[in-house]
Backbone as CSV, one residue per row, in Angstrom:
resi,resn,N_x,N_y,N_z,CA_x,CA_y,CA_z,C_x,C_y,C_z
1,MET,-2.528,-23.359,13.084,-3.649,-22.452,13.117,-3.350,-21.267,14.016
2,ASP,-2.756,-21.522,15.158,-2.398,-20.423,16.055,-1.337,-19.528,15.425
3,ASP,-0.510,-20.124,14.559,0.525,-19.367,13.871,-0.094,-18.299,12.972
4,ILE,-1.192,-18.637,12.310,-1.858,-17.687,11.413,-2.433,-16.530,12.220
5,PHE,-3.045,-16.846,13.358,-3.593,-15.785,14.197,-2.489,-14.895,14.761
6,ALA,-1.361,-15.503,15.097,-0.227,-14.722,15.603,0.313,-13.801,14.508
7,ARG,0.430,-14.319,13.289,0.894,-13.484,12.168,-0.078,-12.348,11.896
8,ALA,-1.371,-12.634,11.988,-2.386,-11.605,11.751,-2.305,-10.514,12.815
9,ASP,-2.158,-10.918,14.078,-2.033,-9.939,15.161,-0.774,-9.099,14.991
10,GLU,0.316,-9.749,14.615,1.580,-9.036,14.411,1.454,-8.036,13.260
11,PHE,0.801,-8.444,12.183,0.644,-7.557,11.036,-0.194,-6.337,11.406
12,GLU,-1.233,-6.551,12.215,-2.098,-5.442,12.622,-1.376,-4.453,13.529
13,THR,-0.509,-4.960,14.400,0.094,-4.100,15.412,1.434,-3.512,15.014
14,LYS,2.070,-4.057,13.968,3.387,-3.538,13.627,3.273,-2.150,12.996
15,LYS,4.367,-1.459,13.046,4.419,-0.111,12.504,4.175,-0.162,10.999
16,THR,3.230,0.606,10.509,2.839,0.502,9.107,3.319,1.688,8.280
17,THR,4.503,2.173,8.544,5.053,3.225,7.698,6.015,2.585,6.721
18,PHE,5.450,2.173,5.597,6.245,1.524,4.569,6.776,2.612,3.647
19,LYS,8.049,2.883,3.735,8.633,4.016,3.044,8.925,3.761,1.578
20,THR,9.359,2.570,1.245,9.718,2.300,-0.144,8.618,1.500,-0.824
21,ARG,8.645,1.552,-2.128,7.652,0.825,-2.917,7.762,-0.682,-2.675
22,SER,8.979,-1.181,-2.584,9.153,-2.624,-2.369,8.610,-3.052,-1.005
23,GLU,8.758,-2.209,0.019,8.197,-2.536,1.336,6.677,-2.595,1.270
24,ARG,6.082,-1.696,0.503,4.627,-1.701,0.356,4.151,-2.943,-0.389
25,ILE,4.882,-3.335,-1.418,4.507,-4.531,-2.180,4.593,-5.769,-1.305
26,ILE,5.655,-5.881,-0.542,5.825,-7.025,0.362,4.707,-7.049,1.402
27,ALA,4.377,-5.882,1.973,3.318,-5.805,2.980,1.964,-6.172,2.382
28,SER,1.712,-5.734,1.162,0.452,-6.053,0.494,0.332,-7.557,0.251
29,ARG,1.410,-8.167,-0.187,1.399,-9.621,-0.432,1.220,-10.393,0.874
30,GLU,1.876,-9.920,1.937,1.735,-10.581,3.231,0.296,-10.476,3.724
31,ALA,-0.301,-9.306,3.561,-1.692,-9.118,3.980,-2.616,-10.048,3.201
32,LYS,-2.397,-10.159,1.905,-3.221,-11.038,1.079,-3.097,-12.485,1.538
33,GLU,-1.874,-12.900,1.823,-1.645,-14.271,2.275,-2.349,-14.539,3.607
34,ILE,-2.277,-13.580,4.518,-2.935,-13.732,5.826,-4.444,-13.796,5.649
35,ILE,-4.994,-12.917,4.808,-6.443,-12.891,4.594,-6.924,-14.219,4.015
36,LEU,-6.198,-14.733,3.033,-6.608,-16.007,2.432,-6.511,-17.163,3.428
37,SER,-5.505,-17.150,4.283,-5.374,-18.197,5.303,-6.511,-18.115,6.312
38,LEU,-6.825,-16.898,6.744,-7.932,-16.727,7.679,-9.259,-17.124,7.038
39,ASN,-9.395,-16.867,5.758,-10.622,-17.226,5.061,-10.825,-18.741,5.041
40,GLU,-9.744,-19.490,4.846,-9.852,-20.950,4.868,-10.320,-21.441,6.238
41,ILE,-9.821,-20.818,7.286,-10.254,-21.194,8.642,-11.704,-20.789,8.856
42,TYR,-12.064,-19.606,8.351,-13.436,-19.109,8.524,-14.453,-20.009,7.838
43,LYS,-14.080,-20.592,6.711,-14.990,-21.497,5.999,-15.391,-22.684,6.861
44,VAL,-14.481,-23.098,7.745,-14.752,-24.250,8.606,-15.450,-23.822,9.899
45,ASP,-14.928,-22.756,10.538,-15.397,-22.392,11.882,-16.580,-21.435,11.905
46,GLN,-16.664,-20.518,10.933,-17.744,-19.520,10.886,-17.827,-18.677,12.157
47,LYS,-16.671,-18.278,12.699,-16.644,-17.454,13.905,-16.536,-15.990,13.506
48,GLN,-17.289,-15.150,14.199,-17.343,-13.730,13.867,-16.009,-13.030,14.120
49,ASP,-15.252,-13.462,15.130,-13.974,-12.797,15.413,-12.966,-13.000,14.279
50,ILE,-13.045,-14.128,13.589,-12.158,-14.355,12.439,-12.537,-13.397,11.315
51,MET,-13.845,-13.229,11.093,-14.308,-12.301,10.051,-13.897,-10.869,10.385
52,ASP,-13.996,-10.492,11.637,-13.609,-9.137,12.043,-12.120,-8.896,11.805
53,GLN,-11.316,-9.898,12.109,-9.872,-9.768,11.895,-9.560,-9.663,10.403
54,MET,-10.250,-10.436,9.579,-10.051,-10.335,8.131,-10.427,-8.942,7.623
55,LYS,-11.495,-8.380,8.150,-11.918,-7.040,7.731,-10.891,-5.984,8.112
56,ARG,-10.329,-6.094,9.318,-9.324,-5.119,9.756,-8.071,-5.189,8.889
57,ILE,-7.642,-6.392,8.559,-6.449,-6.545,7.721,-6.744,-6.076,6.297
58,THR,-7.958,-6.295,5.820,-8.330,-5.826,4.490,-8.276,-4.304,4.412
59,VAL,-8.680,-3.630,5.467,-8.599,-2.164,5.501,-7.143,-1.718,5.405
60,LEU,-6.275,-2.372,6.156,-4.846,-2.036,6.083,-4.297,-2.303,4.685
61,LYS,-4.694,-3.419,4.092,-4.221,-3.782,2.752,-4.666,-2.747,1.730
62,ARG,-5.893,-2.288,1.834,-6.394,-1.274,0.899,-5.630,0.035,1.036
63,LYS,-5.285,0.406,2.257,-4.504,1.623,2.459,-3.120,1.501,1.812
64,ILE,-2.519,0.343,1.971,-1.196,0.111,1.370,-1.304,0.167,-0.147
65,GLU,-2.322,-0.496,-0.697,-2.459,-0.544,-2.151,-2.835,0.817,-2.733
66,LYS,-3.536,1.622,-1.968,-3.856,2.967,-2.433,-2.584,3.767,-2.622
67,ARG,-1.638,3.579,-1.733,-0.341,4.268,-1.857,0.496,3.726,-3.006
68,LEU,0.234,2.485,-3.406,0.967,1.884,-4.520,0.387,2.278,-5.873
69,ASN,-0.831,2.800,-5.871,-1.543,3.131,-7.101,-1.751,1.911,-7.990
70,LEU,-2.172,0.824,-7.370,-2.428,-0.406,-8.137,-3.822,-0.393,-8.708
């Protein structure tokens, strides 16, 4: 469980200049995986900080996908 939170924090703080299309696709998939993992935890705990973290990662994911034109 702590691993998921660590991955989420790392994803939020890492440099988000994905130059190639493949880097954007990988980042989008990673974001989706993190969001789904956090959602499973949120279903059990119902803590607001988990929801806030999911929202922040979703914003990043949408920005990446906007650049992909998906």
